[in-house]
Every structure is written in C-alpha cells, then in structure tokens.
The first five atom37 places (N, CA, C, CB, O) and aatype in JSON, in Angstrom:
{
  "aatype": [20, 20, 20, 20, 20, 20, 20, 20, 20, 20, 20, 20, 20, 20, 20, 20, 20, 20, 20, 20, 20, 20, 20, 20, 20, 20, 20, 20, 20, 20, 20, 20, 20, 20, 20, 20, 20, 20, 20, 20, 20, 20, 20, 20, 20, 20, 20, 20, 20, 20, 20, 20, 20, 20, 20, 20, 20, 20, 20, 20, 20, 20, 20, 20, 20, 20, 20, 20, 20, 20, 20, 20, 20, 20, 20, 20],
  "atom_mask": [
    [1, 1, 1, 1, 1],
    [1, 1, 1, 1, 1],
    [1, 1, 1, 1, 1],
    [1, 1, 1, 1, 1],
    [1, 1, 1, 1, 1],
    [1, 1, 1, 1, 1],
    [1, 1, 1, 1, 1],
    [1, 1, 1, 1, 1],
    [1, 1, 1, 1, 1],
    [1, 1, 1, 1, 1],
    [1, 1, 1, 1, 1],
    [1, 1, 1, 1, 1],
    [1, 1, 1, 1, 1],
    [1, 1, 1, 1, 1],
    [1, 1, 1, 1, 1],
    [1, 1, 1, 1, 1],
    [1, 1, 1, 1, 1],
    [1, 1, 1, 1, 1],
    [1, 1, 1, 1, 1],
    [1, 1, 1, 1, 1],
    [1, 1, 1, 1, 1],
    [1, 1, 1, 1, 1],
    [1, 1, 1, 1, 1],
    [1, 1, 1, 1, 1],
    [1, 1, 1, 1, 1],
    [1, 1, 1, 1, 1],
    [1, 1, 1, 1, 1],
    [1, 1, 1, 1, 1],
    [1, 1, 1, 1, 1],
    [1, 1, 1, 1, 1],
    [1, 1, 1, 1, 1],
    [1, 1, 1, 1, 1],
    [1, 1, 1, 1, 1],
    [1, 1, 1, 1, 1],
    [1, 1, 1, 1, 1],
    [1, 1, 1, 1, 1],
    [1, 1, 1, 1, 1],
    [1, 1, 1, 1, 1],
    [1, 1, 1, 1, 1],
    [1, 1, 1, 1, 1],
    [1, 1, 1, 1, 1],
    [1, 1, 1, 1, 1],
    [1, 1, 1, 1, 1],
    [1, 1, 1, 1, 1],
    [1, 1, 1, 1, 1],
    [1, 1, 1, 1, 1],
    [1, 1, 1, 1, 1],
    [1, 1, 1, 1, 1],
    [1, 1, 1, 1, 1],
    [1, 1, 1, 1, 1],
    [1, 1, 1, 1, 1],
    [1, 1, 1, 1, 1],
    [1, 1, 1, 1, 1],
    [1, 1, 1, 1, 1],
    [1, 1, 1, 1, 1],
    [1, 1, 1, 1, 1],
    [1, 1, 1, 1, 1],
    [1, 1, 1, 1, 1],
    [1, 1, 1, 1, 1],
    [1, 1, 1, 1, 1],
    [1, 1, 1, 1, 1],
    [1, 1, 1, 1, 1],
    [1, 1, 1, 1, 1],
    [1, 1, 1, 1, 1],
    [1, 1, 1, 1, 1],
    [1, 1, 1, 1, 1],
    [1, 1, 1, 1, 1],
    [1, 1, 1, 1, 1],
    [1, 1, 1, 1, 1],
    [1, 1, 1, 1, 1],
    [1, 1, 1, 1, 1],
    [1, 1, 1, 1, 1],
    [1, 1, 1, 1, 1],
    [1, 1, 1, 1, 1],
    [1, 1, 1, 1, 1],
    [1, 1, 1, 1, 1]
  ],
  "atom_positions": [
    [[-46.71, -17.58, -100.28], [-46.48, -17.13, -101.63], [-46.57, -15.61, -101.65], [-47.49, -17.79, -102.62], [-47.66, -15.06, -101.84]],
    [[-45.46, -14.92, -101.47], [-45.49, -13.46, -101.49], [-45.84, -12.9, -102.88], [-44.14, -12.92, -101.06], [-45.21, -13.23, -103.88]],
    [[-46.86, -12.06, -102.91], [-47.25, -11.39, -104.14], [-46.5, -10.07, -104.22], [-48.79, -11.17, -104.21], [-46.51, -9.29, -103.28]],
    [[-45.86, -9.84, -105.35], [-45.08, -8.63, -105.56], [-45.88, -7.52, -106.2], [-43.88, -8.94, -106.41], [-45.68, -6.35, -105.87]],
    [[-46.78, -7.87, -107.1], [-47.5, -6.85, -107.86], [-48.7, -7.48, -108.55], [-46.58, -6.16, -108.89], [-48.63, -8.59, -109.06]],
    [[-49.81, -6.74, -108.56], [-50.97, -7.07, -109.37], [-51.23, -5.85, -110.25], [-52.24, -7.45, -108.49], [-51.64, -4.8, -109.75]],
    [[-50.99, -5.99, -111.54], [-51.16, -4.84, -112.43], [-51.48, -5.33, -113.84], [-49.9, -3.96, -112.44], [-50.9, -6.29, -114.33]],
    [[-52.43, -4.64, -114.48], [-52.83, -4.95, -115.86], [-53.22, -6.41, -116.04], [-51.7, -4.6, -116.82], [-53.01, -6.99, -117.1]],
    [[-53.8, -7.0, -115.0], [-54.22, -8.39, -115.08], [-53.13, -9.4, -114.8], [-54.78, -8.66, -116.41], [-53.38, -10.61, -114.79]],
    [[-51.91, -8.93, -114.56], [-50.78, -9.81, -114.24], [-50.64, -9.93, -112.73], [-49.47, -9.3, -114.88], [-50.84, -8.95, -112.01]],
    [[-50.28, -11.1, -112.27], [-49.93, -11.3, -110.87], [-48.49, -11.78, -110.84], [-50.9, -12.34, -110.16], [-48.15, -12.82, -111.41]],
    [[-47.63, -11.0, -110.16], [-46.21, -11.33, -110.03], [-45.97, -11.83, -108.62], [-45.3, -10.08, -110.36], [-46.38, -11.18, -107.65]],
    [[-45.31, -12.97, -108.48], [-45.11, -13.56, -107.16], [-43.91, -14.49, -107.17], [-46.36, -14.31, -106.7], [-43.37, -14.82, -108.22]],
    [[-43.5, -14.89, -105.97], [-42.55, -15.99, -105.84], [-43.02, -16.86, -104.71], [-41.1, -15.47, -105.6], [-43.85, -16.46, -103.9]],
    [[-42.48, -18.07, -104.64], [-42.85, -19.01, -103.59], [-41.95, -18.82, -102.39], [-42.78, -20.46, -104.1], [-40.8, -18.39, -102.53]],
    [[-42.44, -19.13, -101.22], [-41.7, -18.91, -99.97], [-40.46, -19.79, -99.86], [-42.6, -19.18, -98.78], [-39.58, -19.49, -99.05]],
    [[-40.37, -20.85, -100.63], [-39.23, -21.75, -100.56], [-38.42, -21.75, -101.87], [-39.7, -23.17, -100.24], [-37.94, -22.79, -102.3]],
    [[-38.29, -20.6, -102.47], [-37.6, -20.47, -103.77], [-36.11, -20.73, -103.67], [-37.84, -19.1, -104.34], [-35.57, -20.97, -102.59]],
    [[-35.47, -20.69, -104.8], [-34.04, -20.92, -104.95], [-33.47, -19.85, -105.87], [-33.75, -22.36, -105.5], [-34.2, -19.3, -106.69]],
    [[-32.17, -19.55, -105.73], [-31.54, -18.6, -106.66], [-31.52, -19.17, -108.07], [-30.1, -18.25, -106.19], [-31.63, -20.39, -108.24]],
    [[-31.39, -18.33, -109.07], [-31.3, -16.88, -109.02], [-32.67, -16.26, -108.75], [-30.71, -16.33, -110.32], [-33.7, -16.9, -108.97]],
    [[-32.68, -15.0, -108.29], [-33.97, -14.32, -108.05], [-34.83, -14.32, -109.32], [-33.72, -12.86, -107.57], [-34.37, -13.94, -110.4]],
    [[-36.05, -14.76, -109.17], [-36.97, -14.83, -110.3], [-38.39, -14.62, -109.83], [-36.83, -16.17, -111.04], [-38.69, -14.72, -108.63]],
    [[-39.26, -14.33, -110.76], [-40.68, -14.17, -110.45], [-41.49, -15.13, -111.31], [-41.14, -12.7, -110.68], [-41.09, -15.51, -112.41]],
    [[-42.61, -15.48, -110.78], [-43.62, -16.23, -111.51], [-44.7, -15.22, -111.85], [-44.19, -17.47, -110.69], [-45.0, -14.33, -111.06]],
    [[-45.27, -15.35, -113.02], [-46.27, -14.4, -113.5], [-47.46, -15.19, -114.02], [-45.69, -13.46, -114.6], [-47.31, -16.15, -114.77]],
    [[-48.65, -14.76, -113.61], [-49.88, -15.38, -114.1], [-50.75, -14.31, -114.73], [-50.64, -16.1, -112.95], [-50.85, -13.19, -114.23]],
    [[-51.38, -14.67, -115.82], [-52.4, -13.83, -116.44], [-53.35, -14.75, -117.18], [-51.78, -12.75, -117.4], [-52.93, -15.52, -118.04]],
    [[-54.62, -14.66, -116.85], [-55.64, -15.53, -117.44], [-55.21, -16.98, -117.33], [-55.89, -15.16, -118.93], [-55.02, -17.48, -116.22]],
    [[-55.05, -17.66, -118.44], [-54.66, -19.07, -118.4], [-53.18, -19.26, -118.74], [-55.51, -19.88, -119.35], [-52.74, -20.39, -118.95]],
    [[-52.42, -18.17, -118.81], [-51.0, -18.27, -119.13], [-50.14, -17.93, -117.92], [-50.66, -17.34, -120.28], [-50.58, -17.3, -116.96]],
    [[-48.9, -18.37, -118.0], [-47.97, -18.05, -116.93], [-46.54, -18.02, -117.47], [-48.09, -19.06, -115.76], [-46.26, -18.5, -118.57]],
    [[-45.66, -17.44, -116.66], [-44.25, -17.35, -117.06], [-43.38, -17.38, -115.82], [-43.99, -16.07, -117.89], [-43.83, -17.13, -114.71]],
    [[-42.12, -17.69, -116.05], [-41.09, -17.61, -115.01], [-39.96, -16.8, -115.63], [-40.61, -19.05, -114.53], [-39.45, -17.13, -116.7]],
    [[-39.57, -15.71, -114.93], [-38.58, -14.78, -115.48], [-37.55, -14.44, -114.41], [-39.25, -13.49, -116.01], [-37.9, -14.12, -113.28]],
    [[-36.27, -14.53, -114.78], [-35.21, -14.1, -113.87], [-35.26, -12.58, -113.77], [-33.8, -14.59, -114.35], [-35.34, -11.88, -114.78]],
    [[-35.22, -12.07, -112.54], [-35.42, -10.65, -112.33], [-34.26, -9.81, -112.87], [-35.6, -10.38, -110.86], [-34.49, -8.87, -113.63]],
    [[-33.05, -10.14, -112.48], [-31.9, -9.31, -112.84], [-31.64, -9.28, -114.34], [-30.67, -9.8, -112.13], [-31.39, -8.21, -114.91]],
    [[-31.7, -10.41, -114.99], [-31.35, -10.5, -116.41], [-32.56, -10.41, -117.33], [-30.63, -11.8, -116.68], [-32.42, -10.18, -118.53]],
    [[-33.76, -10.57, -116.76], [-35.02, -10.6, -117.51], [-35.05, -11.73, -118.53], [-35.24, -9.27, -118.21], [-35.72, -11.65, -119.56]],
    [[-34.31, -12.79, -118.23], [-34.33, -13.99, -119.06], [-35.62, -14.74, -118.79], [-33.09, -14.9, -118.79], [-35.97, -15.0, -117.64]],
    [[-36.32, -15.09, -119.85], [-37.56, -15.85, -119.73], [-37.19, -17.32, -119.64], [-38.53, -15.58, -120.94], [-36.68, -17.91, -120.6]],
    [[-37.45, -17.91, -118.48], [-37.16, -19.33, -118.27], [-38.24, -20.18, -118.92], [-37.06, -19.65, -116.75], [-37.95, -21.21, -119.52]],
    [[-39.48, -19.74, -118.79], [-40.61, -20.44, -119.37], [-41.74, -19.44, -119.57], [-41.07, -21.63, -118.47], [-41.89, -18.52, -118.78]],
    [[-42.52, -19.62, -120.61], [-43.7, -18.78, -120.8], [-44.73, -19.48, -121.66], [-43.31, -17.45, -121.43], [-44.42, -20.08, -122.69]],
    [[-45.98, -19.38, -121.21], [-47.11, -19.78, -122.04], [-47.98, -18.56, -122.32], [-47.93, -20.92, -121.35], [-49.1, -18.69, -122.82]],
    [[-47.46, -17.37, -121.99], [-48.19, -16.13, -122.26], [-48.18, -15.86, -123.76], [-47.56, -14.94, -121.48], [-47.3, -16.33, -124.49]],
    [[-49.17, -15.12, -124.21], [-49.18, -14.68, -125.6], [-48.04, -13.68, -125.81], [-50.56, -14.04, -125.99], [-47.56, -13.07, -124.85]],
    [[-47.61, -13.54, -127.03], [-46.45, -12.69, -127.35], [-46.61, -11.27, -126.78], [-46.25, -12.63, -128.87], [-45.68, -10.75, -126.18]],
    [[-47.75, -10.66, -126.98], [-47.98, -9.3, -126.48], [-48.02, -9.28, -124.95], [-49.3, -8.73, -127.04], [-47.51, -8.34, -124.33]],
    [[-48.6, -10.29, -124.34], [-48.64, -10.37, -122.88], [-47.22, -10.5, -122.32], [-49.5, -11.56, -122.42], [-46.9, -9.87, -121.32]],
    [[-46.39, -11.3, -122.95], [-45.02, -11.47, -122.49], [-44.26, -10.15, -122.6], [-44.3, -12.57, -123.3], [-43.49, -9.8, -121.71]],
    [[-44.48, -9.42, -123.67], [-43.84, -8.12, -123.84], [-44.25, -7.18, -122.7], [-44.21, -7.5, -125.22], [-43.4, -6.52, -122.1]],
    [[-45.55, -7.12, -122.41], [-46.04, -6.28, -121.31], [-45.46, -6.73, -119.97], [-47.58, -6.3, -121.25], [-45.07, -5.91, -119.15]],
    [[-45.42, -8.03, -119.77], [-44.88, -8.62, -118.55], [-43.43, -8.18, -118.34], [-44.97, -10.17, -118.61], [-43.05, -7.76, -117.25]],
    [[-42.62, -8.28, -119.39], [-41.21, -7.9, -119.29], [-41.05, -6.4, -119.04], [-40.46, -8.29, -120.57], [-40.13, -5.99, -118.32]],
    [[-41.92, -5.58, -119.61], [-41.89, -4.14, -119.34], [-42.19, -3.86, -117.87], [-42.9, -3.41, -120.25], [-41.55, -3.01, -117.26]],
    [[-43.16, -4.57, -117.32], [-43.5, -4.38, -115.91], [-42.36, -4.85, -115.0], [-44.8, -5.13, -115.56], [-42.05, -4.2, -114.0]],
    [[-41.74, -5.96, -115.34], [-40.6, -6.44, -114.55], [-39.48, -5.42, -114.6], [-40.11, -7.82, -115.06], [-38.86, -5.12, -113.58]],
    [[-39.21, -4.9, -115.77], [-38.15, -3.9, -115.93], [-38.42, -2.66, -115.08], [-38.0, -3.51, -117.4], [-37.52, -2.15, -114.42]],
    [[-39.65, -2.19, -115.08], [-39.97, -0.97, -114.34], [-40.07, -1.19, -112.83], [-41.26, -0.39, -114.85], [-40.04, -0.22, -112.07]],
    [[-40.21, -2.44, -112.39], [-40.31, -2.75, -110.96], [-39.13, -3.59, -110.47], [-41.62, -3.48, -110.67], [-39.17, -4.15, -109.37]],
    [[-38.1, -3.69, -111.28], [-36.97, -4.58, -111.0], [-36.38, -4.35, -109.61], [-35.89, -4.4, -112.05], [-36.17, -5.31, -108.87]],
    [[-36.1, -3.1, -109.26], [-35.47, -2.8, -107.98], [-36.37, -3.24, -106.82], [-35.16, -1.3, -107.88], [-35.89, -3.84, -105.86]],
    [[-37.63, -2.94, -106.92], [-38.61, -3.33, -105.89], [-38.66, -4.86, -105.75], [-40.02, -2.77, -106.22], [-38.66, -5.37, -104.64]],
    [[-38.72, -5.58, -106.87], [-38.78, -7.04, -106.85], [-37.52, -7.62, -106.19], [-38.94, -7.6, -108.27], [-37.61, -8.53, -105.37]],
    [[-36.36, -7.09, -106.56], [-35.1, -7.59, -105.99], [-35.02, -7.31, -104.49], [-33.9, -6.96, -106.7], [-34.58, -8.16, -103.72]],
    [[-35.45, -6.12, -104.08], [-35.44, -5.79, -102.65], [-36.35, -6.72, -101.87], [-35.86, -4.34, -102.43], [-35.98, -7.2, -100.79]],
    [[-37.53, -6.98, -102.39], [-38.47, -7.87, -101.71], [-37.9, -9.28, -101.64], [-39.83, -7.88, -102.43], [-37.97, -9.93, -100.59]],
    [[-37.35, -9.76, -102.74], [-36.72, -11.09, -102.78], [-35.63, -11.18, -101.72], [-36.13, -11.39, -104.19], [-35.63, -12.1, -100.9]],
    [[-34.71, -10.22, -101.73], [-33.58, -10.24, -100.8], [-34.03, -10.12, -99.34], [-32.61, -9.12, -101.13], [-33.48, -10.79, -98.47]],
    [[-35.0, -9.28, -99.07], [-35.54, -9.15, -97.72], [-36.14, -10.48, -97.26], [-36.6, -8.04, -97.66], [-35.89, -10.92, -96.14]],
    [[-36.92, -11.09, -98.13], [-37.61, -12.34, -97.77], [-36.61, -13.46, -97.45], [-38.53, -12.79, -98.91], [-36.77, -14.17, -96.46]],
    [[-35.58, -13.61, -98.28], [-34.67, -14.74, -98.13], [-33.48, -14.47, -97.22], [-34.17, -15.17, -99.46], [-32.65, -15.35, -97.0]],
    [[-33.39, -13.26, -96.7], [-32.32, -12.97, -95.72], [-32.83, -13.11, -94.29], [-31.75, -11.55, -95.93], [-32.1, -12.85, -93.34]],
    [[-34.11, -13.52, -94.14], [-34.67, -13.69, -92.79], [-34.11, -14.91, -92.12], [-36.19, -13.79, -92.85], [-34.47, -15.21, -90.98]]
  ]
}
C-alpha cells in the first residue's frame, strides 16, 4: 500500500493492485474518501464537509506528484 502523503492528519494512498482510473484513498480520523486524481471527482466520502474540502485542496496541490507516483508504480 504505497503512501503518497501524510499531511494535516490526512493519509493519501493507493493499493498495490489498483485499477484505472488513477485515484487515491484518503483517511482522516474515522472518515475516508476515494477521489479520482485527474478529475478530482469524489467517488465516495465519509469525511466531514470541511475535511473533504481540505482533502481536495491537497489533492489539487499534489496532483502531479500523485499521478507520477501512480504511473511509476503501475508501469513496473
């Protein structure tokens, strides 16, 4: 389970056997979300509204890094 980022209490990661489209799983406290990286579409979320907003801001600011890591991992 490659971890992409730990920031502001959020843990961003994906599983080693994932499937397209590129997406991240996010955990914070007892909530979690699944978000497509390129489009920032929220597939699922149990995060609080403010947490989801912060989560999406972090994904947006780290989008290139997340995509590079995803592509590197799955092109092996």
